[in-house]
Gaussian input, Z-matrix of N, CA and C with variables (Angstrom, degrees):
# hf/3-21g

backbone

0 1
 N
 C     1     B1
 C     2     B2     1     A1
 N     3     B3     2     A2     1     D1
 C     4     B4     3     A3     2     D2
 C     5     B5     4     A4     3     D3
 N     6     B6     5     A5     4     D4
 C     7     B7     6     A6     5     D5
 C     8     B8     7     A7     6     D6
 N     9     B9     8     A8     7     D7
 C    10    B10     9     A9     8     D8
 C    11    B11    10    A10     9     D9
 N    12    B12    11    A11    10    D10
 C    13    B13    12    A12    11    D11
 C    14    B14    13    A13    12    D12
 N    15    B15    14    A14    13    D13
 C    16    B16    15    A15    14    D14
 C    17    B17    16    A16    15    D15
 N    18    B18    17    A17    16    D16
 C    19    B19    18    A18    17    D17
 C    20    B20    19    A19    18    D18
 N    21    B21    20    A20    19    D19
 C    22    B22    21    A21    20    D20
 C    23    B23    22    A22    21    D21
 N    24    B24    23    A23    22    D22
 C    25    B25    24    A24    23    D23
 C    26    B26    25    A25    24    D24
 N    27    B27    26    A26    25    D25
 C    28    B28    27    A27    26    D26
 C    29    B29    28    A28    27    D27
 N    30    B30    29    A29    28    D28
 C    31    B31    30    A30    29    D29
 C    32    B32    31    A31    30    D30
 N    33    B33    32    A32    31    D31
 C    34    B34    33    A33    32    D32
 C    35    B35    34    A34    33    D33
 N    36    B36    35    A35    34    D34
 C    37    B37    36    A36    35    D35
 C    38    B38    37    A37    36    D36
 N    39    B39    38    A38    37    D37
 C    40    B40    39    A39    38    D38
 C    41    B41    40    A40    39    D39
 N    42    B42    41    A41    40    D40
 C    43    B43    42    A42    41    D41
 C    44    B44    43    A43    42    D42
 N    45    B45    44    A44    43    D43
 C    46    B46    45    A45    44    D44
 C    47    B47    46    A46    45    D45
 N    48    B48    47    A47    46    D46
 C    49    B49    48    A48    47    D47
 C    50    B50    49    A49    48    D48
 N    51    B51    50    A50    49    D49
 C    52    B52    51    A51    50    D50
 C    53    B53    52    A52    51    D51
 N    54    B54    53    A53    52    D52
 C    55    B55    54    A54    53    D53
 C    56    B56    55    A55    54    D54
 N    57    B57    56    A56    55    D55
 C    58    B58    57    A57    56    D56
 C    59    B59    58    A58    57    D57
 N    60    B60    59    A59    58    D58
 C    61    B61    60    A60    59    D59
 C    62    B62    61    A61    60    D60
 N    63    B63    62    A62    61    D61
 C    64    B64    63    A63    62    D62
 C    65    B65    64    A64    63    D63
 N    66    B66    65    A65    64    D64
 C    67    B67    66    A66    65    D65
 C    68    B68    67    A67    66    D66
 N    69    B69    68    A68    67    D67
 C    70    B70    69    A69    68    D68
 C    71    B71    70    A70    69    D69
 N    72    B72    71    A71    70    D70
 C    73    B73    72    A72    71    D71
 C    74    B74    73    A73    72    D72
 N    75    B75    74    A74    73    D73
 C    76    B76    75    A75    74    D74
 C    77    B77    76    A76    75    D75
 N    78    B78    77    A77    76    D76
 C    79    B79    78    A78    77    D77
 C    80    B80    79    A79    78    D78
 N    81    B81    80    A80    79    D79
 C    82    B82    81    A81    80    D80
 C    83    B83    82    A82    81    D81
 N    84    B84    83    A83    82    D82
 C    85    B85    84    A84    83    D83
 C    86    B86    85    A85    84    D84
 N    87    B87    86    A86    85    D85
 C    88    B88    87    A87    86    D86
 C    89    B89    88    A88    87    D87
 N    90    B90    89    A89    88    D88
 C    91    B91    90    A90    89    D89
 C    92    B92    91    A91    90    D90
 N    93    B93    92    A92    91    D91
 C    94    B94    93    A93    92    D92
 C    95    B95    94    A94    93    D93
 N    96    B96    95    A95    94    D94
 C    97    B97    96    A96    95    D95
 C    98    B98    97    A97    96    D96
 N    99    B99    98    A98    97    D97
 C   100   B100    99    A99    98    D98
 C   101   B101   100   A100    99    D99
 N   102   B102   101   A101   100   D100
 C   103   B103   102   A102   101   D101
 C   104   B104   103   A103   102   D102
 N   105   B105   104   A104   103   D103
 C   106   B106   105   A105   104   D104
 C   107   B107   106   A106   105   D105
 N   108   B108   107   A107   106   D106
 C   109   B109   108   A108   107   D107
 C   110   B110   109   A109   108   D108
 N   111   B111   110   A110   109   D109
 C   112   B112   111   A111   110   D110
 C   113   B113   112   A112   111   D111
 N   114   B114   113   A113   112   D112
 C   115   B115   114   A114   113   D113
 C   116   B116   115   A115   114   D114
 N   117   B117   116   A116   115   D115
 C   118   B118   117   A117   116   D116
 C   119   B119   118   A118   117   D117
 N   120   B120   119   A119   118   D118
 C   121   B121   120   A120   119   D119
 C   122   B122   121   A121   120   D120
 N   123   B123   122   A122   121   D121
 C   124   B124   123   A123   122   D122
 C   125   B125   124   A124   123   D123
 N   126   B126   125   A125   124   D124
 C   127   B127   126   A126   125   D125
 C   128   B128   127   A127   126   D126
 N   129   B129   128   A128   127   D127
 C   130   B130   129   A129   128   D128
 C   131   B131   130   A130   129   D129
 N   132   B132   131   A131   130   D130
 C   133   B133   132   A132   131   D131
 C   134   B134   133   A133   132   D132
 N   135   B135   134   A134   133   D133
 C   136   B136   135   A135   134   D134
 C   137   B137   136   A136   135   D135
 N   138   B138   137   A137   136   D136
 C   139   B139   138   A138   137   D137
 C   140   B140   139   A139   138   D138
 N   141   B141   140   A140   139   D139
 C   142   B142   141   A141   140   D140
 C   143   B143   142   A142   141   D141
 N   144   B144   143   A143   142   D142
 C   145   B145   144   A144   143   D143
 C   146   B146   145   A145   144   D144
 N   147   B147   146   A146   145   D145
 C   148   B148   147   A147   146   D146
 C   149   B149   148   A148   147   D147
 N   150   B150   149   A149   148   D148
 C   151   B151   150   A150   149   D149
 C   152   B152   151   A151   150   D150
 N   153   B153   152   A152   151   D151
 C   154   B154   153   A153   152   D152
 C   155   B155   154   A154   153   D153
 N   156   B156   155   A155   154   D154
 C   157   B157   156   A156   155   D155
 C   158   B158   157   A157   156   D156
 N   159   B159   158   A158   157   D157
 C   160   B160   159   A159   158   D158
 C   161   B161   160   A160   159   D159
 N   162   B162   161   A161   160   D160
 C   163   B163   162   A162   161   D161
 C   164   B164   163   A163   162   D162
 N   165   B165   164   A164   163   D163
 C   166   B166   165   A165   164   D164
 C   167   B167   166   A166   165   D165
 N   168   B168   167   A167   166   D166
 C   169   B169   168   A168   167   D167
 C   170   B170   169   A169   168   D168
 N   171   B171   170   A170   169   D169
 C   172   B172   171   A171   170   D170
 C   173   B173   172   A172   171   D171
 N   174   B174   173   A173   172   D172
 C   175   B175   174   A174   173   D173
 C   176   B176   175   A175   174   D174
 N   177   B177   176   A176   175   D175
 C   178   B178   177   A177   176   D176
 C   179   B179   178   A178   177   D177
 N   180   B180   179   A179   178   D178
 C   181   B181   180   A180   179   D179
 C   182   B182   181   A181   180   D180
 N   183   B183   182   A182   181   D181
 C   184   B184   183   A183   182   D182
 C   185   B185   184   A184   183   D183
 N   186   B186   185   A185   184   D184
 C   187   B187   186   A186   185   D185
 C   188   B188   187   A187   186   D186
 N   189   B189   188   A188   187   D187
 C   190   B190   189   A189   188   D188
 C   191   B191   190   A190   189   D189
 N   192   B192   191   A191   190   D190
 C   193   B193   192   A192   191   D191
 C   194   B194   193   A193   192   D192
 N   195   B195   194   A194   193   D193
 C   196   B196   195   A195   194   D194
 C   197   B197   196   A196   195   D195
 N   198   B198   197   A197   196   D196
 C   199   B199   198   A198   197   D197
 C   200   B200   199   A199   198   D198
 N   201   B201   200   A200   199   D199
 C   202   B202   201   A201   200   D200
 C   203   B203   202   A202   201   D201
 N   204   B204   203   A203   202   D202
 C   205   B205   204   A204   203   D203
 C   206   B206   205   A205   204   D204
 N   207   B207   206   A206   205   D205
 C   208   B208   207   A207   206   D206
 C   209   B209   208   A208   207   D207
 N   210   B210   209   A209   208   D208
 C   211   B211   210   A210   209   D209
 C   212   B212   211   A211   210   D210
 N   213   B213   212   A212   211   D211
 C   214   B214   213   A213   212   D212
 C   215   B215   214   A214   213   D213
 N   216   B216   215   A215   214   D214
 C   217   B217   216   A216   215   D215
 C   218   B218   217   A217   216   D216
 N   219   B219   218   A218   217   D217
 C   220   B220   219   A219   218   D218
 C   221   B221   220   A220   219   D219
 N   222   B222   221   A221   220   D220
 C   223   B223   222   A222   221   D221
 C   224   B224   223   A223   222   D222
 N   225   B225   224   A224   223   D223
 C   226   B226   225   A225   224   D224
 C   227   B227   226   A226   225   D225
 N   228   B228   227   A227   226   D226
 C   229   B229   228   A228   227   D227
 C   230   B230   229   A229   228   D228
 N   231   B231   230   A230   229   D229
 C   232   B232   231   A231   230   D230
 C   233   B233   232   A232   231   D231
 N   234   B234   233   A233   232   D232
 C   235   B235   234   A234   233   D233
 C   236   B236   235   A235   234   D234
 N   237   B237   236   A236   235   D235
 C   238   B238   237   A237   236   D236
 C   239   B239   238   A238   237   D237
 N   240   B240   239   A239   238   D238
 C   241   B241   240   A240   239   D239
 C   242   B242   241   A241   240   D240
 N   243   B243   242   A242   241   D241
 C   244   B244   243   A243   242   D242
 C   245   B245   244   A244   243   D243
 N   246   B246   245   A245   244   D244
 C   247   B247   246   A246   245   D245
 C   248   B248   247   A247   246   D246
 N   249   B249   248   A248   247   D247
 C   250   B250   249   A249   248   D248
 C   251   B251   250   A250   249   D249
 N   252   B252   251   A251   250   D250
 C   253   B253   252   A252   251   D251
 C   254   B254   253   A253   252   D252
 N   255   B255   254   A254   253   D253
 C   256   B256   255   A255   254   D254
 C   257   B257   256   A256   255   D255
 N   258   B258   257   A257   256   D256
 C   259   B259   258   A258   257   D257
 C   260   B260   259   A259   258   D258
 N   261   B261   260   A260   259   D259
 C   262   B262   261   A261   260   D260
 C   263   B263   262   A262   261   D261
 N   264   B264   263   A263   262   D262
 C   265   B265   264   A264   263   D263
 C   266   B266   265   A265   264   D264

   B1=1.4600
   B2=1.5328
   B3=1.3151
   B4=1.4458
   B5=1.5375
   B6=1.2997
   B7=1.4527
   B8=1.5154
   B9=1.3174
   B10=1.4756
   B11=1.5341
   B12=1.3033
   B13=1.4698
   B14=1.5392
   B15=1.2973
   B16=1.4481
   B17=1.5282
   B18=1.3325
   B19=1.5062
   B20=1.5186
   B21=1.3256
   B22=1.4491
   B23=1.5046
   B24=1.3402
   B25=1.4483
   B26=1.5403
   B27=1.2967
   B28=1.4568
   B29=1.5033
   B30=1.3406
   B31=1.4540
   B32=1.5189
   B33=1.3316
   B34=1.4890
   B35=1.5301
   B36=1.3150
   B37=1.4624
   B38=1.4930
   B39=1.3422
   B40=1.4582
   B41=1.5037
   B42=1.3250
   B43=1.4769
   B44=1.4949
   B45=1.3294
   B46=1.4667
   B47=1.5295
   B48=1.3202
   B49=1.4481
   B50=1.5235
   B51=1.3094
   B52=1.4581
   B53=1.5056
   B54=1.3234
   B55=1.4648
   B56=1.5053
   B57=1.3216
   B58=1.4595
   B59=1.5195
   B60=1.3395
   B61=1.4653
   B62=1.5398
   B63=1.3238
   B64=1.4682
   B65=1.5212
   B66=1.3246
   B67=1.4737
   B68=1.5321
   B69=1.2829
   B70=1.4742
   B71=1.5174
   B72=1.3357
   B73=1.4480
   B74=1.5099
   B75=1.3199
   B76=1.4669
   B77=1.5356
   B78=1.3050
   B79=1.4631
   B80=1.5302
   B81=1.3454
   B82=1.4395
   B83=1.5542
   B84=1.2908
   B85=1.4629
   B86=1.5227
   B87=1.3494
   B88=1.4648
   B89=1.5304
   B90=1.3304
   B91=1.4592
   B92=1.5384
   B93=1.3077
   B94=1.4677
   B95=1.5368
   B96=1.3223
   B97=1.4746
   B98=1.5296
   B99=1.3448
   B100=1.4593
   B101=1.5393
   B102=1.3261
   B103=1.4726
   B104=1.5114
   B105=1.3013
   B106=1.4759
   B107=1.5294
   B108=1.3014
   B109=1.4789
   B110=1.5073
   B111=1.3302
   B112=1.4616
   B113=1.5380
   B114=1.3387
   B115=1.4609
   B116=1.5239
   B117=1.3043
   B118=1.4714
   B119=1.5420
   B120=1.3288
   B121=1.4432
   B122=1.5186
   B123=1.3295
   B124=1.4620
   B125=1.5250
   B126=1.3149
   B127=1.4643
   B128=1.5240
   B129=1.3100
   B130=1.4420
   B131=1.5544
   B132=1.3364
   B133=1.4374
   B134=1.5295
   B135=1.3136
   B136=1.4443
   B137=1.5170
   B138=1.3303
   B139=1.4850
   B140=1.5148
   B141=1.3224
   B142=1.4694
   B143=1.5276
   B144=1.3142
   B145=1.4657
   B146=1.5144
   B147=1.3005
   B148=1.4749
   B149=1.5183
   B150=1.3270
   B151=1.4714
   B152=1.5287
   B153=1.3210
   B154=1.4605
   B155=1.5571
   B156=1.3120
   B157=1.4548
   B158=1.5563
   B159=1.3007
   B160=1.4528
   B161=1.5331
   B162=1.3191
   B163=1.4845
   B164=1.5132
   B165=1.3099
   B166=1.4719
   B167=1.4896
   B168=1.3467
   B169=1.4617
   B170=1.5351
   B171=1.3312
   B172=1.4839
   B173=1.5125
   B174=1.3219
   B175=1.4761
   B176=1.5623
   B177=1.3004
   B178=1.4655
   B179=1.5464
   B180=1.3086
   B181=1.4365
   B182=1.5453
   B183=1.3134
   B184=1.4895
   B185=1.5161
   B186=1.3000
   B187=1.4711
   B188=1.5391
   B189=1.3249
   B190=1.4913
   B191=1.5224
   B192=1.3135
   B193=1.4636
   B194=1.5238
   B195=1.3464
   B196=1.4829
   B197=1.5008
   B198=1.3251
   B199=1.4634
   B200=1.5215
   B201=1.3467
   B202=1.4604
   B203=1.5573
   B204=1.3411
   B205=1.4596
   B206=1.5174
   B207=1.3323
   B208=1.4636
   B209=1.5169
   B210=1.3123
   B211=1.4407
   B212=1.5216
   B213=1.3414
   B214=1.4472
   B215=1.5408
   B216=1.3282
   B217=1.4458
   B218=1.5413
   B219=1.3478
   B220=1.4651
   B221=1.5362
   B222=1.3617
   B223=1.4401
   B224=1.4995
   B225=1.3415
   B226=1.4614
   B227=1.5348
   B228=1.2985
   B229=1.4627
   B230=1.5175
   B231=1.3167
   B232=1.4637
   B233=1.5369
   B234=1.3357
   B235=1.4524
   B236=1.5319
   B237=1.3106
   B238=1.4747
   B239=1.5109
   B240=1.3178
   B241=1.4681
   B242=1.5031
   B243=1.3366
   B244=1.4533
   B245=1.5439
   B246=1.3381
   B247=1.4791
   B248=1.5328
   B249=1.3270
   B250=1.4864
   B251=1.5199
   B252=1.2983
   B253=1.4623
   B254=1.5070
   B255=1.3260
   B256=1.4872
   B257=1.5304
   B258=1.3108
   B259=1.4563
   B260=1.5037
   B261=1.3189
   B262=1.4746
   B263=1.5216
   B264=1.2850
   B265=1.4679
   B266=1.4713
   A1=112.16
   A2=117.48
   A3=119.57
   A4=112.06
   A5=119.31
   A6=120.96
   A7=112.04
   A8=116.88
   A9=121.08
   A10=110.83
   A11=116.88
   A12=120.39
   A13=110.11
   A14=117.38
   A15=120.95
   A16=110.53
   A17=115.49
   A18=119.49
   A19=110.33
   A20=117.62
   A21=120.45
   A22=112.77
   A23=115.70
   A24=121.71
   A25=110.07
   A26=118.25
   A27=121.02
   A28=110.08
   A29=117.48
   A30=120.94
   A31=111.84
   A32=116.26
   A33=119.63
   A34=111.05
   A35=116.30
   A36=120.40
   A37=113.68
   A38=116.17
   A39=118.60
   A40=112.09
   A41=116.43
   A42=119.87
   A43=111.84
   A44=117.68
   A45=121.54
   A46=108.95
   A47=116.78
   A48=121.56
   A49=113.62
   A50=116.06
   A51=121.87
   A52=110.87
   A53=116.27
   A54=119.19
   A55=112.68
   A56=117.79
   A57=120.23
   A58=110.13
   A59=116.32
   A60=120.54
   A61=110.25
   A62=115.64
   A63=119.53
   A64=111.63
   A65=117.37
   A66=121.26
   A67=109.24
   A68=116.10
   A69=121.97
   A70=110.22
   A71=118.04
   A72=123.80
   A73=113.61
   A74=117.64
   A75=122.17
   A76=111.53
   A77=115.16
   A78=121.65
   A79=112.94
   A80=115.36
   A81=118.08
   A82=109.86
   A83=115.48
   A84=120.15
   A85=110.86
   A86=117.07
   A87=119.88
   A88=111.18
   A89=116.19
   A90=119.99
   A91=109.86
   A92=115.39
   A93=121.96
   A94=110.38
   A95=115.67
   A96=120.02
   A97=110.70
   A98=116.64
   A99=120.36
   A100=109.89
   A101=116.43
   A102=119.14
   A103=111.19
   A104=118.22
   A105=120.13
   A106=110.34
   A107=116.62
   A108=119.72
   A109=111.63
   A110=116.43
   A111=120.47
   A112=109.49
   A113=117.08
   A114=120.24
   A115=110.41
   A116=116.43
   A117=121.82
   A118=110.77
   A119=116.48
   A120=120.03
   A121=112.48
   A122=116.80
   A123=119.28
   A124=111.65
   A125=118.04
   A126=121.17
   A127=110.15
   A128=116.98
   A129=122.26
   A130=110.46
   A131=115.63
   A132=120.20
   A133=111.05
   A134=118.07
   A135=121.76
   A136=110.37
   A137=116.60
   A138=120.88
   A139=109.60
   A140=116.73
   A141=120.13
   A142=111.87
   A143=117.06
   A144=121.01
   A145=109.12
   A146=118.91
   A147=121.88
   A148=111.97
   A149=115.67
   A150=118.66
   A151=112.52
   A152=116.51
   A153=121.39
   A154=111.21
   A155=117.34
   A156=122.08
   A157=108.28
   A158=118.69
   A159=120.64
   A160=110.77
   A161=116.69
   A162=119.08
   A163=111.07
   A164=117.65
   A165=121.58
   A166=112.21
   A167=116.79
   A168=121.21
   A169=107.06
   A170=117.07
   A171=120.43
   A172=114.43
   A173=117.17
   A174=119.85
   A175=112.03
   A176=117.06
   A177=120.20
   A178=113.26
   A179=116.90
   A180=122.67
   A181=113.44
   A182=116.83
   A183=120.32
   A184=111.39
   A185=117.39
   A186=121.32
   A187=110.53
   A188=115.22
   A189=118.89
   A190=111.12
   A191=118.27
   A192=120.22
   A193=111.75
   A194=115.52
   A195=120.33
   A196=109.59
   A197=117.39
   A198=119.40
   A199=110.62
   A200=117.97
   A201=121.48
   A202=110.59
   A203=114.82
   A204=119.51
   A205=110.72
   A206=116.34
   A207=120.43
   A208=112.84
   A209=117.43
   A210=122.02
   A211=111.83
   A212=117.18
   A213=122.64
   A214=112.72
   A215=114.80
   A216=119.76
   A217=113.18
   A218=118.51
   A219=116.42
   A220=113.83
   A221=116.30
   A222=118.58
   A223=111.52
   A224=115.49
   A225=120.57
   A226=111.65
   A227=117.12
   A228=122.40
   A229=110.29
   A230=117.20
   A231=121.75
   A232=110.90
   A233=115.70
   A234=119.38
   A235=110.63
   A236=117.56
   A237=121.61
   A238=110.99
   A239=117.14
   A240=119.96
   A241=110.61
   A242=117.30
   A243=119.65
   A244=112.06
   A245=115.82
   A246=119.26
   A247=110.55
   A248=116.90
   A249=121.31
   A250=113.06
   A251=118.31
   A252=120.15
   A253=110.13
   A254=116.25
   A255=118.73
   A256=110.23
   A257=113.22
   A258=119.99
   A259=108.68
   A260=115.35
   A261=120.66
   A262=107.94
   A263=116.80
   A264=120.62
   A265=112.63
   D1=-39.38
   D2=-176.82
   D3=-89.76
   D4=-7.14
   D5=-179.13
   D6=-56.26
   D7=-45.37
   D8=178.95
   D9=-62.40
   D10=-42.19
   D11=179.47
   D12=-64.93
   D13=-42.24
   D14=179.47
   D15=-63.86
   D16=-42.79
   D17=177.16
   D18=-60.54
   D19=-43.60
   D20=178.41
   D21=-64.30
   D22=-41.40
   D23=-178.69
   D24=-65.00
   D25=-44.17
   D26=179.39
   D27=-66.77
   D28=-40.46
   D29=179.56
   D30=-61.74
   D31=-47.66
   D32=-179.95
   D33=-65.93
   D34=-42.05
   D35=-178.55
   D36=-63.33
   D37=-42.18
   D38=-179.74
   D39=-77.56
   D40=-25.46
   D41=178.33
   D42=-65.05
   D43=-30.63
   D44=177.45
   D45=-56.68
   D46=-51.85
   D47=-178.79
   D48=-63.73
   D49=-42.01
   D50=179.97
   D51=-62.33
   D52=-45.36
   D53=179.79
   D54=-70.48
   D55=-30.41
   D56=175.11
   D57=-63.88
   D58=-40.65
   D59=175.66
   D60=-58.49
   D61=-43.36
   D62=177.66
   D63=-62.98
   D64=-40.39
   D65=179.44
   D66=-65.02
   D67=-39.14
   D68=-178.63
   D69=-62.92
   D70=-30.92
   D71=-178.69
   D72=-99.68
   D73=12.26
   D74=-175.54
   D75=-63.87
   D76=147.22
   D77=-179.36
   D78=-89.82
   D79=-23.02
   D80=-177.23
   D81=-138.12
   D82=165.76
   D83=178.59
   D84=-63.86
   D85=-39.01
   D86=178.64
   D87=-64.32
   D88=-40.79
   D89=178.56
   D90=-63.84
   D91=-43.55
   D92=177.24
   D93=-56.07
   D94=-50.60
   D95=-179.07
   D96=-62.14
   D97=-39.29
   D98=-179.21
   D99=-58.23
   D100=-47.43
   D101=-176.45
   D102=-73.86
   D103=-34.28
   D104=175.18
   D105=-65.03
   D106=-36.96
   D107=176.32
   D108=-64.57
   D109=-39.43
   D110=176.28
   D111=-64.59
   D112=-41.55
   D113=177.66
   D114=-57.67
   D115=-45.78
   D116=179.95
   D117=-60.02
   D118=-44.30
   D119=179.71
   D120=-66.51
   D121=-39.58
   D122=177.92
   D123=-67.68
   D124=-36.27
   D125=175.94
   D126=-63.56
   D127=-40.46
   D128=177.84
   D129=-65.17
   D130=-41.94
   D131=177.32
   D132=-63.97
   D133=-36.57
   D134=177.38
   D135=-60.89
   D136=-43.38
   D137=177.68
   D138=-61.74
   D139=-42.52
   D140=178.40
   D141=-61.48
   D142=-45.80
   D143=-178.74
   D144=-62.74
   D145=-38.61
   D146=176.05
   D147=-60.20
   D148=-41.74
   D149=175.42
   D150=-62.48
   D151=-37.25
   D152=179.34
   D153=-69.59
   D154=-35.76
   D155=175.87
   D156=-63.50
   D157=-43.18
   D158=179.07
   D159=-64.08
   D160=-37.12
   D161=175.97
   D162=-63.59
   D163=-37.52
   D164=-179.49
   D165=-78.00
   D166=-34.80
   D167=-176.60
   D168=-135.06
   D169=84.47
   D170=-177.07
   D171=-56.68
   D172=-26.99
   D173=179.26
   D174=-65.39
   D175=-17.07
   D176=-178.19
   D177=-87.00
   D178=5.74
   D179=-172.76
   D180=-55.14
   D181=-47.99
   D182=-176.84
   D183=-64.76
   D184=-43.18
   D185=179.63
   D186=-69.48
   D187=-40.39
   D188=179.19
   D189=-66.32
   D190=-31.63
   D191=179.06
   D192=-62.62
   D193=-41.39
   D194=176.61
   D195=-63.46
   D196=-44.67
   D197=-178.03
   D198=-69.74
   D199=-33.74
   D200=177.41
   D201=-61.20
   D202=-42.02
   D203=177.88
   D204=-64.70
   D205=-36.96
   D206=175.76
   D207=-63.56
   D208=-34.42
   D209=177.16
   D210=-78.12
   D211=-30.99
   D212=-179.81
   D213=-64.93
   D214=-40.01
   D215=-177.08
   D216=-59.39
   D217=-53.01
   D218=176.52
   D219=-64.09
   D220=-32.00
   D221=176.65
   D222=-57.43
   D223=-44.96
   D224=178.76
   D225=-67.64
   D226=-38.40
   D227=177.48
   D228=-61.32
   D229=-48.51
   D230=-179.51
   D231=-62.56
   D232=-40.25
   D233=177.88
   D234=-61.69
   D235=-41.46
   D236=178.30
   D237=-65.83
   D238=-40.96
   D239=176.46
   D240=-58.89
   D241=-45.03
   D242=-178.21
   D243=-65.37
   D244=-34.80
   D245=178.42
   D246=-66.80
   D247=-33.95
   D248=-174.22
   D249=-92.25
   D250=-12.96
   D251=-179.10
   D252=-99.93
   D253=108.80
   D254=-178.12
   D255=-69.13
   D256=152.85
   D257=176.00
   D258=-75.28
   D259=139.43
   D260=175.18
   D261=-76.81
   D262=141.36
   D263=179.70
   D264=-114.54

């Protein structure tokens, strides 16, 4: 039952790092913003998947809370980056 949730969680969590690498190698400001936006969305999805894991396995709540906080921090960082990076026109 939780295999699908775990696959989704791992996919979203690792996608954050992969998209950050793409942002780091971006050729333009718009490309950078695009990948940072994807990072933010994937971090948010990671938090969602953690909530779903807790629903499926309530005993995992304490461990999931720590991981949720770990996902929250980059989500906030990426949101701040997007606020401070103007769009190229």
